C-alpha positions as CSV (number, residue, x, y, z in Angstrom):
1,M,-56.2,5.7,-127.6
2,T,-53.7,2.8,-127.6
3,H,-50.0,2.5,-127.6
4,A,-47.5,-0.3,-128.2
5,A,-45.0,0.6,-125.4
6,I,-45.6,-2.6,-123.4
7,T,-45.0,-4.7,-126.5
8,M,-42.0,-2.9,-127.8
9,A,-40.2,-1.8,-124.6
10,A,-37.9,-4.8,-124.3
11,T,-37.0,-4.7,-128.0
12,V,-36.2,-1.0,-127.9
13,A,-34.3,-1.3,-124.7
14,E,-32.2,-4.1,-126.2
15,W,-31.5,-2.1,-129.3
16,T,-30.5,0.9,-127.2
17,L,-28.1,-1.2,-125.2
18,T,-26.6,-2.6,-128.4
19,M,-26.1,0.9,-129.8
20,M,-24.4,2.0,-126.5
21,L,-22.0,-0.8,-126.7
22,M,-21.2,-0.3,-130.3
23,A,-20.7,3.4,-129.9
24,L,-18.4,2.9,-126.9
25,R,-16.3,0.4,-128.8
26,K,-16.2,2.8,-131.8
27,V,-17.6,0.2,-134.3
28,H,-18.6,3.1,-136.6
29,I,-15.0,4.1,-137.1
30,V,-13.9,0.6,-138.0
31,D,-16.9,0.2,-140.3
32,R,-16.2,3.5,-142.1
33,A,-12.6,2.5,-142.7
34,M,-13.6,-0.9,-144.0
35,Q,-16.2,0.6,-146.3
36,A,-13.7,3.0,-147.7
37,G,-11.2,0.2,-148.4
38,E,-8.7,1.6,-146.0
39,A,-6.3,-0.4,-143.9
40,W,-7.8,-1.9,-140.7
41,P,-7.5,0.8,-138.0
42,D,-5.3,0.1,-135.0
43,Y,-8.2,-0.7,-132.8
44,R,-6.0,-0.3,-129.7
45,A,-5.5,3.4,-130.7
46,L,-9.2,3.9,-130.7
47,T,-9.3,3.5,-127.0
48,P,-12.5,1.5,-126.8
49,L,-14.5,2.2,-123.7
50,E,-16.5,-0.2,-121.7
51,L,-19.9,0.3,-120.2
52,Y,-18.7,-1.2,-116.9
53,H,-18.9,1.3,-114.0
54,K,-19.7,4.2,-116.3
55,R,-22.2,7.0,-115.5
56,V,-25.3,6.4,-117.6
57,G,-27.9,9.1,-117.9
58,V,-31.5,8.0,-118.8
59,I,-33.9,10.7,-119.7
60,G,-37.4,9.4,-118.7
61,A,-38.3,6.4,-116.7
62,S,-40.8,5.3,-119.3
63,M,-41.5,1.6,-120.0
64,V,-38.5,1.6,-122.4
65,G,-36.4,3.5,-119.8
66,R,-37.3,1.0,-117.1
67,A,-36.5,-2.0,-119.3
68,L,-33.2,-0.5,-120.2
69,I,-32.3,0.1,-116.6
70,K,-32.8,-3.6,-115.9
71,L,-30.5,-4.5,-118.8
72,L,-27.8,-2.0,-117.6
73,K,-27.7,-3.4,-114.1
74,P,-25.1,-6.2,-114.8
75,F,-22.7,-3.7,-116.1
76,G,-22.6,-2.0,-112.7
77,P,-23.1,1.6,-113.9
78,D,-24.1,4.6,-111.9
79,I,-27.5,5.1,-113.4
80,M,-28.9,8.6,-113.2
81,V,-32.5,9.4,-114.3
82,Y,-34.1,12.7,-115.1
83,D,-37.8,12.4,-115.0
84,P,-40.0,15.1,-113.4
85,Y,-42.7,12.5,-112.7
86,L,-40.4,10.0,-111.0
87,S,-40.6,10.0,-107.2
88,D,-37.6,9.5,-105.0
89,E,-39.2,6.3,-103.7
90,R,-39.7,4.9,-107.2
91,A,-36.2,5.9,-108.2
92,A,-34.9,4.0,-105.1
93,G,-37.0,1.0,-106.1
94,L,-35.4,1.0,-109.6
95,G,-32.0,1.3,-108.0
96,V,-31.2,4.6,-109.8
97,R,-30.3,8.2,-108.7
98,R,-32.9,10.8,-109.6
99,V,-31.0,14.0,-110.8
100,D,-31.9,17.2,-112.6
101,L,-31.2,17.5,-116.3
102,D,-28.2,19.8,-115.9
103,E,-26.4,17.2,-113.7
104,L,-27.3,14.4,-116.1
105,M,-26.1,16.2,-119.2
106,S,-22.9,17.4,-117.6
107,T,-21.7,14.3,-115.8
108,A,-22.9,11.2,-117.7
109,D,-20.5,9.2,-119.9
110,V,-23.5,7.9,-121.9
111,I,-26.9,9.5,-122.3
112,T,-30.0,7.9,-123.7
113,N,-33.4,9.6,-124.3
114,P,-36.1,6.9,-124.3
115,H,-38.9,9.0,-123.1
116,P,-42.1,9.0,-125.2
117,L,-42.7,11.9,-127.6
118,P,-45.4,14.3,-126.5
119,R,-48.7,13.9,-128.2
120,R,-49.0,15.5,-131.6
121,P,-51.4,18.5,-131.8
122,K,-54.6,17.7,-133.7
123,A,-53.7,20.4,-136.3
124,W,-50.8,18.2,-137.6
């Protein structure tokens, strides 16, 4: 069995960061207004959020998750990771806080779920 995680981890992490930034800045709202031919929304009223110093929840310290954590570091967020296979020592090495899923889901400003899908049963 092979997988492409090593090859695609950086690309997927970059795309995830891009989507986080676009969602926080509410690009989708401006895009919808433009597509509908409406007046340009008052962007100041949309209260764009920044990624700086936010709480970011990462579900799974997979290859993609670890690549994303590296990209997030310059923004200075509080990075929380839920991963039952991540040791406290490894979490410290990544510079993240290991938390349970309830804490991550209830306190994060942004949540991403880059963990790999479970293997598909052979019956599929």
